[in-house]
C-alpha positions as CSV (number, residue, x, y, z in Angstrom):
1,X,172.3,190.9,96.3
2,X,170.1,189.7,99.8
3,X,170.5,185.6,101.2
4,X,168.0,185.1,103.1
5,X,168.7,182.2,105.4
6,X,165.9,179.4,106.0
7,X,164.7,180.0,109.9
8,X,166.2,176.2,110.7
9,X,170.0,177.3,109.4
10,X,172.7,176.6,111.1
11,X,175.7,178.8,111.9
12,X,178.4,177.0,110.2
13,X,175.6,177.0,107.4
14,X,175.9,181.4,107.5
15,X,179.6,181.0,107.5
16,X,179.6,178.9,104.4
17,X,177.5,181.5,102.8
18,X,180.1,184.6,103.6
19,X,183.0,182.5,102.3
20,X,181.0,181.8,99.0
21,X,180.4,186.1,99.1
22,X,184.0,186.8,99.4
23,X,185.4,183.6,96.6
24,X,183.2,186.5,94.5
25,X,185.3,189.1,95.8
26,X,183.1,190.6,97.5
27,X,182.4,191.1,101.5
28,X,179.2,190.3,103.2
29,X,176.8,191.7,105.6
30,X,175.2,188.7,108.6
31,X,172.0,190.7,109.6
32,X,170.5,188.1,112.6
33,X,166.9,188.9,112.6
34,X,164.1,186.9,115.4
35,X,163.5,184.5,112.9
36,X,166.2,184.0,110.8
37,X,169.7,185.5,109.3
38,X,169.9,187.1,106.4
39,X,173.3,188.6,104.2
40,X,173.8,191.0,102.0
41,X,176.7,191.5,99.4
42,X,178.5,195.1,99.6
43,X,181.5,195.9,97.0
44,X,179.4,195.6,94.1
45,X,177.6,198.3,91.8
46,X,174.8,196.3,89.8
47,X,173.9,192.6,89.9
48,X,175.6,190.0,91.1
49,X,175.3,185.9,89.5
50,X,173.9,184.8,93.1
51,X,172.8,180.6,91.0
52,X,175.1,178.3,93.0
53,X,174.6,181.0,96.4
54,X,171.4,180.0,96.3
55,X,171.8,176.4,95.6
56,X,173.7,175.7,99.4
57,X,172.5,175.0,102.2
58,X,170.4,176.9,104.2
59,X,169.4,179.2,102.1
60,X,165.4,180.0,101.6
61,X,165.6,182.7,99.1
62,X,168.3,185.2,96.7
63,X,166.7,188.2,96.3
64,X,168.8,191.1,93.8
65,X,168.3,194.1,95.1
66,X,167.9,197.0,92.3
67,X,168.5,199.9,93.7
68,X,171.5,201.8,93.3
69,X,172.0,202.1,97.5
70,X,171.8,199.2,99.5
71,X,172.2,198.8,103.3
72,X,169.2,201.9,103.0
73,X,167.4,200.1,101.0
74,X,164.0,198.7,102.3
75,X,165.3,195.3,99.7
76,X,168.1,195.2,102.0
77,X,166.2,195.8,105.9
78,X,162.3,195.8,105.8
79,X,161.5,196.7,108.9
80,X,162.0,200.3,110.5
81,X,165.5,200.9,112.3
82,X,165.3,202.6,115.7
83,X,167.7,205.0,115.8
84,X,168.4,205.8,120.2
85,X,170.4,208.9,120.5
86,X,169.6,208.7,125.0
87,X,167.7,207.1,127.0
88,X,163.6,207.4,126.0
89,X,164.9,209.4,123.0
90,X,164.2,207.1,119.4
91,X,163.5,208.0,116.0
92,X,161.7,205.5,113.8
93,X,159.0,204.0,115.9
94,X,155.4,205.4,117.0
95,X,157.0,209.1,118.6
96,X,157.7,211.9,116.8
97,X,161.4,213.6,118.5
98,X,161.0,217.0,118.8
99,X,164.7,219.1,118.3
100,X,164.7,222.4,118.8
101,X,166.9,225.7,119.8
102,X,168.7,228.5,118.1
103,X,170.6,228.1,114.9
104,X,174.1,228.8,116.9
105,X,175.1,228.6,120.5
106,X,176.0,232.8,121.4
107,X,176.5,232.9,124.4
108,X,175.9,231.3,127.3
109,X,172.7,232.8,129.0
110,X,171.1,232.8,125.6
111,X,172.0,228.9,125.1
112,X,170.5,228.9,128.5
113,X,167.8,230.4,128.7
114,X,166.7,228.6,124.9
115,X,167.0,225.3,126.0
116,X,164.7,226.1,129.9
117,X,161.9,227.4,126.8
118,X,162.2,224.5,124.4
119,X,162.9,221.9,127.5
120,X,159.3,224.0,129.3
121,X,157.1,223.8,126.3
122,X,158.3,219.4,125.6
123,X,160.9,219.6,123.5
124,X,162.7,216.2,123.2
125,X,166.3,217.0,122.4
126,X,168.4,220.5,122.2
127,X,170.5,221.7,119.1
128,X,172.4,224.3,118.4
129,X,175.4,224.8,116.3
130,X,179.3,225.9,117.8
131,X,180.7,225.6,113.9
132,X,178.0,227.1,111.1
133,X,179.1,226.8,108.0
134,X,178.0,230.3,105.8
135,X,177.3,231.6,102.6
136,X,179.4,234.4,103.4
137,X,182.6,234.2,105.1
138,X,181.8,237.7,107.3
139,X,178.7,236.2,108.9
140,X,179.1,234.5,112.3
141,X,180.8,231.5,112.3
142,X,179.9,230.0,115.5
143,X,181.6,229.9,119.1
144,X,183.4,226.5,118.0
145,X,185.3,224.7,121.0
146,X,183.6,227.0,123.5
147,X,180.0,226.5,121.9
148,X,180.2,222.8,123.1
149,X,181.2,223.2,126.5
150,X,178.0,226.1,126.8
151,X,175.4,222.8,124.8
152,X,177.4,220.3,127.2
153,X,175.8,222.8,129.8
154,X,172.9,223.0,128.8
155,X,172.4,219.4,129.0
156,X,173.5,219.4,132.4
157,X,171.4,221.9,133.3
158,X,168.6,220.6,131.3
159,X,168.7,216.8,130.4
160,X,167.8,217.1,127.0
161,X,170.0,215.1,124.3
162,X,172.3,217.6,121.9
163,X,172.4,217.5,117.9
164,X,175.4,219.9,116.4
165,X,177.0,220.0,113.6
166,X,180.8,218.5,112.3
167,X,181.8,220.7,109.0
168,X,185.1,218.4,109.0
169,X,187.1,215.8,109.1
170,X,188.4,216.3,112.8
171,X,185.4,218.6,113.9
172,X,183.5,215.4,113.3
173,X,186.1,214.0,116.5
174,X,185.4,217.4,118.6
175,X,182.0,217.1,117.9
176,X,181.5,213.5,119.3
177,X,183.6,213.9,122.3
178,X,179.9,216.5,123.5
179,X,177.1,215.9,121.2
180,X,174.7,213.0,121.1
181,X,173.5,213.2,117.4
182,X,176.1,214.1,114.8
183,X,174.5,216.5,112.3
184,X,176.4,216.9,109.0
185,X,174.5,219.7,107.4
186,X,172.8,220.5,103.7
187,X,176.5,221.9,102.7
188,X,178.2,218.4,103.4
189,X,175.8,215.8,101.9
190,X,178.7,215.2,100.0
191,X,181.5,215.0,101.2
192,X,182.6,212.1,102.1
193,X,184.9,211.8,103.2
194,X,183.7,213.2,106.2
195,X,180.5,211.6,106.1
196,X,183.2,207.8,106.1
197,X,184.7,209.7,109.4
198,X,180.8,209.5,111.1
199,X,180.9,206.5,109.6
200,X,183.2,204.7,111.6
201,X,182.6,206.5,114.7
202,X,179.9,205.3,115.2
203,X,177.4,208.0,117.1
204,X,174.1,208.8,115.4
205,X,173.9,211.1,112.5
206,X,171.3,213.2,111.0
207,X,171.9,213.7,107.2
208,X,170.5,217.0,105.8
209,X,169.7,216.7,102.3
210,X,172.0,219.3,100.4
211,X,170.1,221.5,99.1
212,X,170.1,220.3,95.1
213,X,170.3,216.8,95.6
214,X,167.9,213.9,94.4
215,X,166.0,211.4,97.4
216,X,169.2,209.0,95.3
217,X,171.2,211.5,95.8
218,X,170.3,211.1,99.8
219,X,170.9,208.3,100.0
220,X,173.0,207.3,98.7
221,X,175.3,209.7,101.3
222,X,173.7,207.8,103.7
223,X,175.1,204.2,102.7
224,X,178.4,205.6,102.7
225,X,178.1,206.2,106.3
226,X,176.2,202.3,106.4
227,X,178.9,201.2,104.6
228,X,181.4,202.7,107.4
229,X,179.8,199.9,110.4
230,X,177.4,202.7,111.7
231,X,173.6,202.0,111.4
232,X,172.6,205.0,113.5
233,X,171.2,207.5,110.3
234,X,169.0,209.8,110.1
235,X,167.4,211.6,107.3
236,X,166.7,215.3,106.9
237,X,164.5,217.1,104.7
238,X,165.1,221.0,104.8
239,X,164.3,222.2,101.6
240,X,165.0,222.4,97.9
241,X,167.1,225.6,95.9
242,X,164.0,226.9,93.9
243,X,163.5,230.2,91.3
244,X,161.2,231.5,93.8
245,X,161.9,234.4,95.9
246,X,158.7,233.7,98.1
247,X,160.3,231.3,100.7
248,X,164.3,230.8,100.9
249,X,163.7,227.3,99.8
250,X,161.0,225.0,99.0
251,X,159.9,222.2,101.4
252,X,159.6,219.5,100.0
253,X,156.8,217.4,102.4
254,X,156.5,215.0,99.2
255,X,160.0,213.5,100.4
256,X,159.5,212.1,104.1
257,X,156.4,209.2,102.6
258,X,158.8,209.0,99.6
259,X,162.0,207.7,101.4
260,X,160.8,206.2,104.1
261,X,158.7,203.6,101.0
262,X,162.7,203.6,99.8
263,X,164.8,203.2,103.1
264,X,164.6,202.1,106.5
265,X,166.2,204.4,108.2
266,X,164.1,207.1,110.6
267,X,162.8,210.7,108.9
268,X,163.0,213.6,109.7
269,X,162.2,217.9,108.5
270,X,163.3,220.7,109.5
271,X,160.9,223.3,108.5
272,X,163.1,226.1,109.3
273,X,165.5,225.5,106.5
274,X,162.9,224.6,104.1
275,X,161.3,227.4,104.9
276,X,163.4,230.6,106.2
277,X,160.5,232.4,106.9
278,X,158.8,232.7,110.5
279,X,155.4,232.9,109.5
280,X,155.3,229.5,107.2
281,X,157.9,227.3,110.2
282,X,154.4,227.0,112.2
283,X,152.4,225.0,109.6
284,X,155.5,223.5,107.7
285,X,156.2,221.5,110.5
286,X,152.1,220.7,111.2
287,X,152.0,219.7,107.3
288,X,155.5,217.5,107.9
289,X,154.0,216.0,111.5
290,X,150.6,214.6,109.0
291,X,153.4,213.8,106.5
292,X,154.8,211.1,108.8
293,X,157.9,212.9,109.3
294,X,159.2,210.9,112.4
295,X,160.3,213.7,113.8
296,X,161.3,217.7,113.9
297,X,163.9,220.0,114.0
298,X,163.2,224.1,114.3
299,X,164.5,227.2,115.2
300,X,164.4,228.4,118.6
301,X,165.7,231.9,119.5
302,X,164.4,233.8,123.1
303,X,165.1,237.1,121.3
304,X,165.3,236.5,117.3
305,X,165.4,240.0,116.5
306,X,168.4,239.5,118.1
307,X,169.7,236.0,116.5
308,X,172.7,236.4,115.0
309,X,172.0,234.2,113.0
310,X,168.7,232.9,111.2
311,X,167.2,235.1,113.7
312,X,163.9,235.6,110.2
313,X,163.1,231.7,110.8
314,X,163.6,231.2,114.2
315,X,160.4,230.8,116.1
316,X,159.6,233.5,119.8
317,X,159.3,230.2,122.4
318,X,156.0,230.6,123.0
319,X,154.4,230.7,119.6
320,X,156.8,226.9,120.0
321,X,155.1,226.8,122.4
322,X,152.1,226.5,120.7
323,X,153.5,224.5,118.0
324,X,154.5,221.4,120.2
325,X,150.3,221.4,121.2
326,X,149.5,221.7,118.0
327,X,151.8,218.4,116.4
328,X,150.3,216.3,119.7
329,X,147.0,217.2,118.2
330,X,148.4,216.0,114.8
331,X,150.3,213.1,115.7
332,X,146.9,211.6,118.1
333,X,145.6,211.5,115.4
334,X,147.3,209.9,113.1
335,X,148.1,207.3,115.5
336,X,151.7,208.5,117.1
337,X,152.4,210.9,119.6
338,X,155.2,213.1,120.2
339,X,158.0,212.0,122.5
340,X,157.7,213.4,125.8
341,X,161.4,215.6,127.3
342,X,163.6,213.0,128.8
343,X,162.8,212.5,132.8
344,X,158.8,213.0,131.9
345,X,155.7,211.5,131.6
346,X,153.9,211.4,127.6
347,X,151.1,214.5,127.0
348,X,148.3,213.3,125.3
349,X,145.4,215.3,124.7
350,X,142.8,212.9,124.5
């Protein structure tokens, strides 16, 4: 349920509505707006009888939220949420944020070379895994704390904000000390204790869609984070597990506009994991931007043939440079812009 107050509603009237919601056994969430305040109700899964609240002073309208997810829905908040991870780097507006870098941090030379290359091409943020959840226990699992230190070094060298993954609750706190954005990977999309933890931490979160998850599953996972008080969530399509072996996953471009109709949260796309094939990353990145994605997550490695993880889907730096030029053209065609690297002027293809 969402209680929309009149434009002239007083603070006392808003407080009275909050008290009435508490009396029903639920939690009120006041949401002041530019013109009026709305009060959301959380703690329930079904429809609430709010008839008596509709007659209270200062109340303009009571709206029943029909979706199983509440705080992430457009019914709850019609306008887009803007998620800022660093000065000048924000998701959900007119700019398209490009996060690029290697799947895993391997050593100092590799991550610095990659960071410099993606910044030179115009990337907005640096992605790289310090902790890597892998299907096989014998695969490279990442450098851990050392990897985080190297990511921090790369940020100092290039100015690019860092996006990196947390695998568990303890790791989330460690990652939050270094990263500008905490990534929750596909395998952990329904790790609810981890979702609650990053919700309490409050740092921006990149939440990836699970390999077999519906869009409703994804939005309910985001709801866990918002329910803990953290509204700074960006959703990510990264491909679903299918039956055709031509690609690693089935990249669901349709999910981008579907999510954007259902939720006010920004929606980005990961064509690298979405396809698992280097030759397909560029066309699917172009398609995602054309479909309205608020950002792109792309794996770029200085020498993909020697990468310790996901080399087959990682772009070479020159391929990424070409992709950035193409993305700018597509963005301009649909009335948007690719966000520039921090500290640089915007590039126009016009």
